[in-house]
N, C-alpha and C positions, 0 to 999 in steps of 0.2 A: 504494500500500500504506500503510495507517495504521501509524504508529509506535506501539510499546507504551507504556503509561502506567507511570511518568511520562516526559514528553518535555520536552526543553529545546532551544529554538532561539533564537539571538541573531544576527540578521542585519540589514544595511541593507535598506530597503524594496526597492531595486532588485534585490538578490540574492534576496529572499523570493519573487520571481516564479519563480525556478528551484527553490527549495527546497520549495515547497508546491504540489502539483498543483491546477490549477483557479483559481488566483488571478490577478488582473489588476492591475498596478501602473502608473499613468501615469508618463510620463517627464518630465524637466525638472530644472533645478537644484534647485528647492525640494523636489521629490520625492526626489532623491538624498540630501538631507540628513536625511530622515526615517529613524528607526531602529525596528526591530520586534524584540521578544524575547518568546518564548512559553514558559511553564512549564506542565507538566501534560500533559493529553491533547491530541494533535494534532487531534482531531475535536471539533467543537462539539456540545453537547447538543441534541437534537431533542425539543421538547415544545411543545404548543399553548397551554397556559394557565399563568399565573403569578399569584401572590397579592399582589403589591405594589400601589402603589409603596411603597418604603421608602428613607429617606435617612439618611446620617450626615454631620455637620458638625463638623469637627475644628479645634482651636485651633492646631495646627501640622501639618507635612507628613506625619507618620507615621500609618500605619493604626493605629487603636485596636482591638485584637482583640475586646474584649467587645462594642462597638457594631457592628463589622463583622459579627461572627458573628450578632448578633441580626437585622441587616438581611438577611443571606443566608438565615437560617432563615425570616424572614417572607416573603421573595420566593418561596422554593421550597416553602413550606408544610411545612417540616420533612421533606420527602421528595425523593429524587433529588438531582441536582447541578445546578450552573449555571456559566456562564462569566463571567469578569470581564475588563474592559479598563481599563488604567491609562493616562491621558493626561498627559504631561509636556511642558512648553514648553521645557525645557532638559535637558542631560545631567546625570544625578544626581551630586551631589557626593560621595556615598558610594563605597565600593570596589565595590559591586555595581551592575551595569547595571539591576537590577530590584528596588530595595529594597522597594517596596510589594508587588510580587508575591511576594517572599520571605516576607512575613508572611501574605499572603492564602492562599498555598498550604498553610499550617499549619492552616487552618480547615476544619471539617467542612462538606461539601456543595459543595466547589469542584472543578469538572472541569478548568478551565484558567484561567490568568491571562496575558493578553497585554499587554505594556507597549509603548507607542508614544512615541517622542520626536519631537515635531513642532515645529520651530523657526521656521517661516515661516507667514505668513498663508495662502499657497497650499496648505499641508499640510492645511488644513481640507477640501480636495477630494481628498485622497489616496484612491484607489479602494479599496485594500486596507484602510486604516485604517477607512474607513466601513463596509466589509463586516464587519470584526471587531466594530465597535461594534454594528451592527444585529443581529448574531448573538449578542451578549452579553446578560446579564440585569442586570449591575451595572457602572456606569462610575465610575471613581475619578479625580478631578482632583488631581494631585500639587501639592506646594508649588512656589514659584518666583515667577513674575511674572504677575499676573492680567491685565495689559495684553496679554500674548501670547495669553491665552485669549479676551479680548473681541474680539480681531482675527478670531476665527473666527465672529463673528456674521454670519449670512447665507450662510455656506458650507454645504456638504453635512453637515459635522460637526454643526452645530447641530441640523438636522433628524434626524440619526441618533441623537443623544443623546435627543432628545424622543421618538423612536419606542421607545426602551428603556423610558421611563417609561410611555408609553401602553399597552404590552403587559403592564404589571404588574411591571416590573423596578425598578431603583433607581439612585440616584446617591450618591456619597460624595465627600469632599474633605478637603484639609488645607491650612491657611494660605491661599495664593493661591487654591487650589481652593475654599476656604470662601467667599471673596468671590464667585466666579463663580456659585455656586448660589443667590444671592439675586436677586430681581427688579430691585432697584436695586443696581448693582455700583459700588463705589468702585474705579475701574480703575487708579489710580496711573500713568496713561500720561504724566503730566508730573512724575513723581517722587512719593516718599512724603511724607506730612505728619504732624507730631507733634500731640499734643493742644494744646500751648501755641500752636502756629502756627494751628491750626484755630479755637481760641477767640478768638485775637486778630483773625482775619479769616476768617469762614466761607466767603468767596469767594476765599481764597488760590488762586493759579493752580494749585497742586498738587492741588486738590480737583476732580476731574472724575469724571463718572458715565457709565456705559453702562446703558441700559434697553432693554427689549424683546427680551432674549435668552432666558433661561430663566425660567419662572414656574411653580413647582410647586404642586400642590394644597394649599390651606389655608395657604399661605406668602406671601400677598399683602402689599404695603406694607412690605417688610422690606429693610434694608441690613445685610449681615453685616460683622463685623470679627473679627480673629484675634489671637493672642498677647496677649490682652486685658489682663490684670492686670500681667503681667511687663513689658510695654512701655507701661503706663499709657495705654490707648487709650480710656478712658471719655469723656474730653473731646472727642476728635475724633469719636467716635460721636454724642455730643450735637450736634456741629456738622453731621454728616451728616443727622441726623434733622431739624434745623431747616431745612437746605437742601432736603430732600425736601418739606417742607411749603411753604416759601416759593416753590419752583419748580413746585409742582403735580405732583410725581412720583408721588403716590398719589391714589386716586380718592375717598376718603371723609373727608378732613380729618384723618387720623391717619397717623403714620409710626412705624415700629418698628425699633430697632436690636437685633441679636443678636450679642453678643460672646462668644467662647469662649476660655477660657484654654488656654495651651499645657501641655505635660507630661502628656498623656493626656486632656485635656478633649475630650469628644465629645458632641454632641447628636444622639440618635437620634429620627427623626420617622417615625411609622407612617402607614398609608394613611388613617387617620381624623383626622390632624392632631395626635395626642397625642405630645408630645416627652418623652423621658426623658434625663436628664443622666448622663454617665459620666465617671469619672476625675478631673476637676477642675471648678471652677465655670464656669458660664456666666451671662450677664446679658441680660435683656430690657429694653429702654429704650423707653418710649412717650412720644411727643410728641402730645398730643391737642388742641392749639390752635396758632394762628399764633405765631411768635416775636415777642417785643416789639421786638427789634432784630436784624436779620440783613441786612446790606448790605455791599457791597464796600468794603473799607478801614475798616470799623467793627467794634468788638469785639462779640461775641455777648451778647445778653441773652435769656434764656428761663427762665420760672418754672415750677417744679413738673413737671419730668420725673417720670414714674412708673417705678420701677425694680424689677424682680423679680430676686432673686439665686437661681440654681438650683444648689444643692449637688448632688453626686453622689447619684443615687437619687431625686431629686425630679422632678416632671413639670410640664409646661406645655401647656395645650390651645390650639393655634393655630387650630383650627376655631372653637371657642367661647371666645374670649379672655377671661381673667378680668377682673373689675372690682374686685378686691380683692387683698390680699396683697402690695402694693408698698410701697416707701418712696419718699420724694420728695427730689429734689435740684434746685437751681436754678443758673443761671449769670447773673451780674450784671456787665455791662461786661467780659466776658472772664474773670472770676474765678469759679470754681466754689465751691459749698459744700464743707465738709470731709467726710471719710469717704465718698467716692464709692462705695466698693466694699462698704459694709455699712450697715445701717440696720434699724430696728425696723419690721417689716411692719405696715401698717395693716389692721386686721381689721373695723372698723366702717365699711364703705364704702357702706352703703345710701344711696340718693339722699335728699337733703333738699330742703325747700322745695316739694315736690309734694303728693301726696295719697295716700290709702290706701283699700283696699277689702277687706273681709273676706267670705269666702264665706257664702252663705245657702242652706242645703239646702231643697229638692232642687236641685242644680246639676250633675247627673250626665250631662248631654247638651248638645248644641248648642242644643236647643230651650229648655232651662231654664238656660242659661248666665248667670252674673252679668254685668251690663252694665258694662264698664270704658271704654266709648267716650267718656264725658264727663270722665274723670279728667284732671287737669292732670299732665303728665309732667315729671320722673320721678315714678313712683308705686310703691307697695308693694301687692302682692296677697298675701293671707294666707288660711290655712285649715289643716286637719289631715286626716289619713287615718283616718277613723272606722271603717273596716273594711278588711280585706285586699283588697277589691274596689272600694274607693271611687274615684271620679273627680271632680275639680272642674274645671268649665269656666268660662272668663272670655272675654267677647267684646270685641274691640278693632277699631279701624279704622286703616288705614295708607294714606297718600297716595302717589302715584307718586314714586319716587326716594327715599322715606324708608326708613330702616333701623330695625327694632325689635329690641331685645336684651332677653332675659329671663335673669336670674341667680337661681337658687333655692337658698336655704340650707335643707337638709333635716336634721331632728333625728335623733339616733342611735336613736330608737325604731322607725324603719321605713325601708324603701327605697322611694323614690318616683321615678317617671320623668316626663319633661317632653316635651310634643309641641306643635307648632304646626300647626294644621289650616286648610285652605281652607274656603270656604262649604259645599262638598259633603261635608266631613269627611275629605278625603284628607290624609295627612301630608305636610307640606312640609319640616319640620325636626324632629329629635328629639334628645334627650339621655338616654341610658339607662346611666349609670355604675352599676357593680355595688357592692352593699354598703349596709347600713343606715348612714344619715348621710352618704352620698356626695352632694355637691352636684351640681346640674344646671344647664346653661346652653345657650342657643341664640340664634341671630340670623338675621334674614331681611330682605331688601331687596325692596320691591315695584317691579317694572319696568313693569307695565302702566299705561296712563293712568288718571287719575281716582283715586277712593278705593276701597278694598277692605275687606271684612269678614273677620276671621280669628278663630280660637279658640285660646286657650292652654288646654291640657289637662294637669293634674297628676294622675297616676294612681298608686295604690298598686301596688307590685310584690310586696312581701313585708312581712308584719306590719302593724300599725296602732298608733294611739295618739292621745291628745288633745293631745300636744305640737305646737304649730303649726309649720308651715313658713312661710317668708317669701320672696316672689319680687319682685325689683327689676325694674321695667319701665321701659325708657328708649327714646327714639327720637332719631335724628339724621338 
């Protein structure tokens, strides 16, 4: 018999077998230590399609209602309800057995919230916990110790969480949970490290990483950090980025740090890779070259980190990562520049030292495309939307393994969209931000052998004008 809504069950996993019909819980000492508490409806939602994935990444352990509500609404398409599972590696320090679920259950669109306390590596194979995760649409990793979470790598739990994302659900996190949701995890398995320690020796024994666990769409090459400003963690994130580059933990020669401040800071990431900041600041830290000095027992030297400060309400496109709007800070022999957490954003970031090509009409098709194949890169492609149906084509070539990136500055006179097409005219990538003056950006990596021909297509979406747009074309 189903229990009426709302329903609250707080039981050890071994007892849950008796309390909930149809559940199977494996036996053993580790299993007996696991605890399960469910709030809300005793029956899971049954629905075939979901609209995610969506993610929230928080600076401390608490659920941030505004970003969590947005993720829940995105996943359920603002209709119906969904189920949430909270994963904790230790017993909550608060007076409630279910502090995260207590908040989650106040949000619209939540059918149930089940909290699991899993204190051992073997708990990653707990049958009932994995069943609850797979039946949920949103999984939240609580604060605590991220080393406990990385121990679940390779267990059934890892695959269960991945199945939630694959079906269009989502993942959230706080503090230690924030770390686990990046593809490069500072796991703290040998203890925590401060910024001063990490800058003095980026190979400090306390700096250890786990990779190959979770890798979410559009979030490649990232190492997360939490409690960012309050605990002064910019320096150690700089060291993490340098280590990721030096040790080849990323695939394209860049590494990104994402640090979120505590006290309500939360980065919401939608299925298209667009992030929106809530509550308190976050920082994106880019290392786009090898460190000048990063070796065991030596102080870090790394010039010109590019840093974006994300105040509440601002956005960052992780799919088409911006090439402007950052400020720069360096580390020299273990000593950072001043004012790590603020700076004047650079706005004139167009590539220099390359070449330029202005459109020549007619260039409204692949057959009449302006030829940019001989341009020295980086280069600037320019033109204007002469009518509300204008399209400007530029032909480029790209060798195997090379990545082309296009960043277009669009004037406020019109709304233009950006496409990358293959030789037959099929769309490979697109950027279609809404609104007159909305900039567009895309990137593409050729994986086939040899060279390939591609077309950059800038199209008018609404309005027109003689004011030129400018597209920066780079390759790496």
